[in-house]
C-alpha positions in Angstrom: -11.3 0.5 -4.0 -9.2 0.0 -0.9 -10.6 3.0 1.0 -14.2 1.9 0.0 -13.5 -1.6 1.4 -12.2 -0.1 4.6 -15.3 2.0 4.9 -17.3 -1.3 4.6 -15.4 -2.7 7.6 -13.1 -4.9 5.6 -9.5 -5.6 6.6 -7.4 -4.3 3.7 -3.7 -4.5 2.6 -2.3 -3.3 -0.7 0.8 -5.2 -2.0 3.1 -2.8 -3.7 5.6 -4.0 -6.4 8.0 -2.4 -8.8 7.9 1.4 -8.7 4.8 1.4 -6.6 6.9 0.5 -3.5 7.7 4.2 -3.4 4.1 4.8 -2.2 5.2 3.4 1.1 7.6 6.3 1.6 6.5 9.7 2.9 5.8 12.4 0.4 6.0 10.3 -2.7 2.2 10.2 -3.3 2.2 14.0 -3.3 4.1 14.0 -6.6 1.4 12.0 -8.4 -1.7 13.6 -9.8 -4.5 12.7 -12.1 -6.7 15.5 -13.4 -10.2 15.0 -12.0 -9.2 12.3 -9.7 -9.2 12.4 -5.9 -5.9 13.6 -4.4 -3.5 10.6 -3.9 -2.2 12.1 -0.6 -5.9 12.3 0.6 -6.6 8.7 -0.4 -3.4 7.5 1.2 -4.3 9.4 4.4 -7.8 7.9 4.4 -6.3 4.5 3.8 -3.9 4.8 6.7 -6.5 6.4 9.0 -8.9 3.5 8.2 -6.4 0.9 9.3 -5.2 -0.1 5.8 -1.7 -1.6 5.5 0.9 -1.2 2.7 2.9 -4.3 2.0 6.0 -3.4 0.0 7.8 -6.1 -2.0 11.2 -6.3 -0.3 13.0 -7.4 -3.6 11.5 -4.4 -5.4 12.2 -2.0 -2.5 15.8 -3.1 -2.0 16.5 -3.1 -5.8 15.8 0.7 -5.7 18.2 1.2 -2.7 15.4 2.5 -0.5 15.7 2.7 3.3 13.3 0.5 5.3 13.6 3.1 8.2 11.8 5.6 5.9 8.6 3.6 5.5 5.4 5.3 6.5 3.7 4.1 9.7 1.2 1.8 8.0 3.8 0.1 5.7 6.1 -2.8 6.0 8.2 -5.0 3.8 6.4 -8.2 2.9 7.2 -10.6 0.1 4.7 -12.9 -1.7 4.7 -15.6 1.0 3.9 -13.2 3.9 1.3 -11.5 1.6 -0.4 -14.8 0.9 -0.3 -15.7 4.6 -1.9 -12.3 5.4 -4.7 -13.0 2.8 -5.4 -16.5 4.2 -8.2 -18.6 3.1 -11.3 -17.1 1.5 -9.9 -13.6 1.0 -11.3 -11.4 -1.7 -8.4 -10.1 -3.9 -8.6 -7.3 -6.5 -5.9 -6.6 -9.0 -6.0 -4.0 -11.8 
């Protein structure tokens, strides 16, 4: 959904919580596979190349003793308030 929205010219951020914060670290997506699905590393690359941003929950990130210096280039720590500020008024939000 995120890469399709980028392809349609939308500004896109994905807010990562719980274990998903690890997707903001290099190499983690390579360990995840879904038979018959597009490659997660390919999708993450398309997302980054298209200008998509990964917003990692700082509470979730820090609870896992992860290092902020290890974040991929298109990721940053952002809690609920900064995420809502990023979304602003009139944003379209998908959650599933």
